[in-house]
N, C-alpha and C positions, 0 to 999 in steps of 0.2 A: 866295382864292377867287377866279375869274374866270366872264369871260361864256363861253367855250371851254373854257378848263383848269381842271379840278376847281368846277364850277359849283357853288352852292348845293342843300342839299336842300329849295327850298321849294316845289318844283311836286312832290314828291311827301307835303309834309308838307300841300300843300293838297287832295289826293288823298284822302287818311284822313281830312280835317276833313269832306270833305264827307258831305250827306246819305245819300246813300247812296256806300256803299266794298265793293266785292266784295273779299276778300282774294286774291287770285293772288302775293304773293310766294313761292310754289314754286318759281315760274319763276327762281328766284335760285339755288336746288338745283341746278337744270339747268344754267347757265353755271356754276356753280362747278365741276360737274362738268369740264368744258371747254378750264376756265382754265391754261395754258401745254401744252396737248394739239395734237397736228396736227388734231384737231377744233374748235380754237379762234376756226374763223373762219365765223359764223349769218351767213346771212342768213333774216329771217323775212317774208313777203311776207303783207299779209292787205288786204281791203277797206279803205276808209276808216270814218275813224269806229268801228273796231274797236279801238283799246286802244291801236295801237301806240305811240304818244308817251308814256303815262302808263306803259308797262311800262320806256322807256328811262327815263323822269325816276326811276323807282323802281332802277333800275340802279344811275343815276347816283349816287342817294343812300347807297347800298349800299356800294359800291365807294370814291368819292370820297376820299383822305386828310385832304382839307382840310376834313369835314365830320365831327359826331360824332353819327350817326343810332341809334344804339343806342336811342334812346326812342321815336323815331317805328316800329320794329318790336316794339316791346314789344308780348307777346300774341298776335303775328300769326304764320303757320302756320311761316314758314323760323324764326323766333326755335327754334322745337326740333329746327332740321336739325343736325346735327353738324359741318358746315361753318361756321355761320355763321360761329364766333367767329374762326374762320380767316383770316377773307380782309374782316373788317367793315373797314370804312376804312382800307383797308390799300395801295391805286391813285392811281396820277395817272388821270385821265379826261379822259379829249378828247370832247367831246360836239359835234357836228355836226349841227345841221340846214340841211340843203343848200336847203330851199324861200326858207329866209331867205337866205342869201346869192344866190343864184339872182337873189330880189327885188332887193338891196342893191347885188349888183357892175352892173348897168345896163349900160354901154358896155363896164366893163371886164372882163378875161376871168375866168369865175367860179373857177376853180381860183387865178390869181395871186391875185384878192382875199380867197381863204380863207385861202392861205399867208398874207398880209400879215395879217391879222387874227390867226390864231392865234399866229404867231412874236411877235407885238408884246407879246401876254400872257405867253409863254415868256419873252420876254428880263426882264420885271418879277421871274419865279423865280429863272431860271434866264440870266441873260444873261453872265456872268460864264463858261459853261462852252462857250461857242460863238462862234463868228466875228459879229462888230457886220457884216460885209455878206452872211452868211448869208441868203442868200431861199429856199432850200429847205425845206420843212417836214421831209421823210426825214431830210435829211442832221441838221438841228439836232436832230432827237430820235435821230438815233442818238447825236451827240457827248455828248448830255443821258443816255442809257443809259451809254454805258461809261466816263462817270464817277460815277454814281449807284446805278448796278445797278439802279435801278428802274423798272419795267416800267410800261405804257403798257394803260388799258382803252379803248378807242376805241368809243363808240357813235354810230351815223348815224342819222339820222333822216331821212324821206321821200328815200333814197338815188337812188330812180328816177327825180325829178321834172325832172333835163334831159332823162331820154328821152323822158317825156311831155309835157313841156311845149317843145321845141325838139325836135321831130321830123322836121324837115325839116335839122337840121342834123346830116349824119352827121358832118362835122369835131371841130365840141364836142365829140360823144358820143365819139369814140374818143379824144378829147382828155383828158376826163374820168376815162371808165377807163383808160387810160393814166397817170393822176395817183394814183386810187387805190390800180392795181397796184403803183406805185413806193414809196406810204405803207406799205403794208401787207401785201405778200405777202412770204415767207420774211426779214422783220423781226425781228430780236431781242427789240427792247423792244415787242414785241406779246404783249401776255398774254390778250386779249380781242379779237377785233371783234365786235360787235354791230350788222347794217345790219336796217334795216326798210324796208318800202316796199310797194308796191302789186305792184309784177310783180316776179317772178322774175329772175336775172341771165347765166343762162348762154349766151347765145343772140342775141348783139346783129349780126347779121351775119357773115362771119367772126371777129370780134373776141373774143378768149375770156380778156379781159385777169383777169377775177375768178372762175377756174376751182379756186381753192381755196377757195371757199367753199362750205359744204353748206346747202342749199336746206332749206328748210321754207315751202310755199306752201299753198292752197288745194286742191289735188290731191293733199298728203301734206303733212301737217304736222307728222309723226314724233312725238317728244315731248315736243313745244308743245300738243298740242288740247287739254290742259285749260285750257289760256290763250290759246286764239284768240277764244275767246268767254264770254257764262254757259253753265253744264252745267245740267241739268236740274235739282241739286239745290239750287243757287246761285238760280233761277227760282224754287225753291217757298218756297225762305226767305223772299225779298223778295214773293211773292206774298202769304203769308201775313200778312209786317207790315204790306203796305199796304193787305189785304184787297182785292186786286186776284184772279179769277180766272183760276187756274193753265191751264185746257182753253183759255179765250177767248186767254189771251198766247201759248201754242202756237201757236195758227191763226195767229196775228199774226207772230210773231217767230221763230220754231221753227223748223227745216228745211236746214241746215248738217248733214250726214252726215258724219262723219267716222269712221276706220276704227276706233277704241276707242269714242269718244266718239261716239252715233249721234243727239244732238240738242242741236245747238250753236244758240244762240240770238244774235240781233244785239242787243250789248251797248248801244249810244247808243239802240235803241229801246223796251228792257225800260226804262230807266233812266227816259227821258222820261216812259214809260206809270204808271211808280209815281209819280212826281214830281205828272202833271197826273190823277193818278188818271182815266185816259180812254186808251182806244187810237184811232192814226192812225197815219199816215204820217210818220215821227219819222226816219228816216235816208233816205228817199228824197228828203224836203224840202230836205237841204241841198246838192244839184244839181238843177240843172233835167231833166226827162226827153227831153231835146236830147239829153244827152249819149247813153242810151240807145237813143233814134232815128236817130239815127246809124249803129249798128252792125246794128240793125235791118232795117236798109232797104239796108244791100250787098246787090249783084245777083250771089249765090252760090247755084248750086243746090243746092235741097234745103232753104235756111235758112229762109226763111217756113214750108214745109211742118210743118219740126221746131220753128218757132216753136209755132204753131198747135196741134200737137200738145202740148208741151208746157203748154199753157194749157187742153188740155182733160186735163189731169193725169198725163199720160207722160212716160216718164223716155228720153231720146234715146242712143245712142251714140255718143261721141266720143271720139278718138283726140286725144289731148292733147299726143304728140310731135313734132308737126310745129310747132307754134307756137314762134316766134320770141321772142321774153317781150317785143315790144311792141306800140305799139296802132298801125303804119304796114302793116306790109310781112303781108297777108293773102294767102294761097293757095288757103285752100280754105276752107268752110264751117264744119268743125272750128275753124280759126285762129281765127274770129270765134268761137263758138260756148267755145273755150276760155277768152278773153281777159274776156268775161260773165263765168264762174267768176273767174277770180281777180277781177273790179269786184265782185262781190257779188251779183251780179243772177242768174247760178244759181247752186243747189249740187250738186256734186257726188261719186257713193257712187262709190270707188274700187274696191271691191271687184267692182261690175258693171262699172263704167268706165262708167257714165250721167250727164247732164247731167237735170236738171229746176231748176221755178223752186218755190225752198224752201218760200213763205210768203205769206200774205193780199195783207199789206203789199210785196212784190215784185210778184204778180199784177194789182194797182193801178195799181204804176207801168209794167207791161207795156201797162194798158189807155190810159193816159193815153198813152204813146208813141203808139200807134196809131190813137189819138182826131183830132192832126191831119193826117191825112192817110198815101193811102198804104194802109188798110189797111179800105177802108170795105166788102167784104162781109162778112168776120171783125167791124164791130162793128154790124151789123146784126143777127149770130148773137147779140150777149153782150146789147146793146137787148132784146131777142124773150125773151131766157134766163128774166126777170120772169113772165112769163105764163104761157111752159114751165111752171115750177114750182106757180105757180096751179091752171092745168090740172090735174096731175099730184097735187095736194093735193084737188083735188074727184074725184078717181078717174075723169077723163074719159077713158077710152083713144083716144076717136079724135080728139079738140081736140091731145091728145099726136102722135098720130102724125101730124098736120098736120102741129103746127108744126117736129117733126124733118123731115118731109119738106122743107119751105122752107129749116130751118138747113141740111138737104144740098145745097141746090139752089145756096144761098149759096157754099159752100166748098166745091163739085166740083172747081174750079180749083186749089183747094190742096191737099185733100185726098182721094185714092182710096181709096171702101171694098173691099179687097181680103180682109178677114176680118172676127173676132167683136172682135182687136183694134184694128183701124182704127176700126170701128165703134163701141166704149167709149170712144175719142179724142176723136169726134166726139159724142157723149153729155155727154162732160165738160164739152166745148166750151158743147152747146146749154143743160146748167146753171147755165153759169158764175156765175150772179148768186145760186145756191146758195148759195156759198162764204161769205156775211156769216152765215149762220145755220149751216152745216153744215160738218163737216167729211168731204172727200172722200177713199175708201179705193180704189184699181184692185186687183184680183185678190185681198181679203183672204182668208186661210184660214179654211173657218168648215166643221162639217159632215160630209161627205166628198165635198169638192172646195175650188174657188175661188167666190166670189161675185166676180162679170166688175167690178160699181161699189156700193157702198156710203156712203149718204150718214147717216153719224151727227149727231145733232143737235148740237151745242153749248149744254151747261148753262143758259144764260140760255135757250136756245129753247124754247117750247113746240111745234113742229111734229113731224111725226110722222116715223120713220127711213126711210130707203129701200132696198128691198134690190132692187135691177137688173140681170138676167139677161139676155144677148143673144142673139141667133142671127141664123144669115145663111143665107138660103134653105132657111127651117125654117117656125116658125111663132111667133109671140104666145104662143098656148097651152103651147107644149110649155116655153119658157122659164119661162114662171109654173109649172109642172109641178117643173121639174128645181128651182126653188128650195123645193120644200115637200117636195122626194123626198129631195133632198140635204142636206135641214136646214141651209139659210145663215143661219138665223135666229142659229142660234148663234152666228154671229160678234157677236153684240150684247151682247158679255160688259157684263155691268155695268147694261145697258139696261132699263129697261120701260116698257113706255108704248105708242100707239099704232104700228105697222110697213105700212107700205104694198111691197105684194109688186109688182117693175113688170115687165111680160116683154115685152121688144121682139124685134121681126123686121126682119131688112132682106129684102126681096125684088128681086134683082137684072132680072127680067124684068118687072117693074112697072113702067113708065116712069111713071105717071100717080100712082100713093098708094104706094112703096118700101114705107113702114116700117107696120107694126101694132101697136098695143100694148093690152093688157088689164092692168089694175092691181085688186087683191086687198086688201082691208085685215085685219086680224087684230089684236089686243091680245097684246103679249107679257110675260110674265113670267118675268122672271130666275132666280126660284126656283122656277118650274114644272118 
């Protein structure tokens, strides 16, 4: 056993012995399916702290021929899979953590340093099978395979760190990509190559060195969806075990919407919340908000508007195809938004091709990034949102209308009211503070139509539900009547208690008081 060649299974052993371990061994059945096929090149990109390294440690424990890992997988999902016995501890594994190589290489070329370290370990086991003068890793592996017929599984962690941390050095990036291509592409000794990182692989400038990889990213995770984060079922089980409220957990950490799994939770934050019995910003606290602010402040036409719209609860159409898969070459606002999807600051609905802010933890990170300058008008609206909610709960329609007037004045340079949809975005922004007690839902199917905005109180909250209908150049009374006539309160499935019906109208010709509001209180009984 070595550090790079057939590492010990200690990493996976620590994972399953931890207080909280969620069984993701079904991933192994997926990789077994593609062993020794044309689909054996797999690149899975996800945000930081989304379980990428843990998955590699699990795969290393399973495939490495120098381990006896049968006992570690006892009782786990993969043990019941028909491919379990066939591939258990049957391969040479080469495990490369590119972050470590980049740090340790210092002034030395990172690929030269890597080859030196891995070949040194290979000599301990297979030294008689290749030349003492050999310094090229691919050549050494070719000679070992020819004489042993034993294939290798390559597990590469932080594959893209050279691209992320050496953004200015295009020569280094090209050399690194050439190294990986020579090491992996069309090599008979490769049984499986599984790489993880934050960014996908295919578009670094004009260089397509790694076009043999099948990519699974936050744009499309494919059959890896179940292993991207925690699923609804997994989080429900954890909440029950640790006596944590499931709905509030979702408000904080849910929101990554994939094709099949429409509710994917941030695993880092869920584990921390269960351990500490407290909801807070756990994932975002692992990195400075400056990292987000850097991209928010880029001067692309429409970017600021889109960010404000998403803060207001709106989803934004995004063209993800133009993104060059790096952190430097941005040509449009869509490139910036696509990067934020890969970084985990935005979620992506692949069916609608729309981006949005996934949950309360990320909303607060956007707020932190805006608070340090450059977004004063938006921050004033957010700070005033607490009073707007108080006025609403007091059924003070006049004060609510005045508050919406002020909010509109603040963001008029960013948001333009064109219709009820843009008005709905502004309303969502104006009621920003409500998200700590409410789940905000836009365009909720209800009765005979769609309720524009619904604020559904979280279980721990004793505040009434809000059903908001918006009109443009009509009247607040018309909006209120529509809530009643179309029975929008039917959207409150499973809810009993007070409901405030809020009708809002925007009159574009009334420059002094463009908003009007009427509020009516009723008691809603789900069984009625």
